C-alpha positions in Angstrom: 1.7 8.3 18.0 2.6 9.4 14.4 0.1 11.8 13.0 -0.3 13.5 9.6 1.3 14.9 7.7 3.3 11.7 7.2 6.8 11.5 5.7 7.2 10.4 2.1 9.8 8.1 3.6 7.0 6.1 5.2 5.4 5.4 1.8 8.8 4.7 0.2 9.3 1.9 2.9 6.0 0.4 1.8 7.1 0.4 -1.8 10.3 -1.3 -0.9 8.4 -4.0 1.0 5.9 -4.5 -1.8 8.8 -4.6 -4.4 10.5 -7.3 -2.3 7.4 -9.4 -2.5 7.2 -9.1 -6.2 10.9 -9.9 -6.5 10.2 -13.1 -4.5 7.7 -14.1 -7.2 4.6 -13.3 -5.2 1.5 -12.7 -7.3 -1.9 -12.0 -5.9 -5.2 -11.3 -7.8 -6.2 -7.6 -8.1 -9.6 -8.6 -6.7 -7.9 -9.8 -3.5 -6.2 -6.4 -3.0 -9.6 -4.7 -3.6 -11.4 -7.0 -1.2 -8.9 -6.5 1.6 -8.7 -2.7 1.0 -12.5 -2.5 1.2 -12.6 -4.7 4.3 -9.9 -2.5 6.0 -7.5 -5.4 6.7 -5.1 -4.7 3.8 -2.2 -4.0 6.1 -2.5 -7.5 7.7 -3.0 -9.1 4.3 0.3 -7.5 3.0 2.1 -8.6 6.2 0.8 -12.2 5.9 2.1 -12.3 2.3 5.6 -11.9 3.7 6.1 -8.1 4.1 6.1 -8.5 7.9 9.6 -9.9 7.5 10.8 -6.7 5.8 12.3 -4.4 8.5 10.7 -1.2 7.2 7.2 -2.8 7.2 7.8 -4.2 10.7 8.4 -0.7 12.1 5.1 0.6 10.8 3.2 -2.4 12.2 3.8 -1.3 15.8 1.1 0.5 17.9 2.5 4.1 17.5 1.8 3.8 13.7 -1.8 2.8 13.9 -3.0 6.1 12.5 -0.6 5.9 9.6 -1.7 2.4 8.8 -5.4 3.4 8.9 -4.7 6.4 6.7 -2.7 4.3 4.2 -5.4 1.6 3.9 -8.1 4.3 3.4 -6.0 6.0 0.7 -5.6 2.6 -1.1 -9.3 1.8 -0.7 -10.2 5.2 -2.2 -7.9 4.5 -5.1 -9.4 1.1 -5.6 -12.9 2.6 -5.7 -11.9 5.3 -8.1 -10.0 3.1 -10.5 -11.9 -0.2 -10.4 -12.0 -1.7 -13.8 -9.6 0.9 -15.2 -6.3 -0.3 -13.7 -5.0 -1.6 -17.0 -5.7 1.6 -18.9 -4.2 3.9 -16.2 -1.3 1.9 -14.8 -0.8 -0.9 -17.4 -1.5 -3.5 -14.7 -3.9 -6.4 -15.0 -2.2 -9.4 -13.5 -0.6 -8.8 -10.1 -2.3 -7.0 -7.2 1.1 -6.2 -5.6 2.1 -4.2 -8.7 -1.1 -2.4 -8.4 -0.4 -1.6 -4.8 2.9 -0.2 -5.8 1.2 2.0 -8.4 -1.5 3.1 -5.9 1.2 4.0 -3.3 3.0 6.0 -6.0 -0.3 7.7 -6.7 -0.6 8.7 -3.0 3.0 10.1 -3.2 2.1 12.1 -6.4 -1.0 13.6 -4.8 1.0 14.7 -1.8 -2.1 14.8 0.5 -1.1 14.7 4.2 2.5 14.2 3.3 5.8 16.0 4.1 9.2 15.5 2.6 10.9 14.3 5.8 
């Protein structure tokens, strides 16, 4: 089982998967991202949007990565709570929840909490 600290590579793979969804033209309401983050099922929601077909996302959906997934969803949920209503001012995002997820994932990288370089 993968345990913290997690590699920044793990978060980069998530950014790649989210970017591929945006590139496909996917657009989800910011409120949906918040709701799923608060409910704790954000990982499955992202997968159902199509990320489960991205090889990097698939790898982290397997049982050994359960702790990583829980950590990621909690970090995103914490960012949602801290930034709710201020997303446009901080990140310039107000239309697509996937773009907000990319920014929140970058925020996790920037903070560096429970992360290692490789």
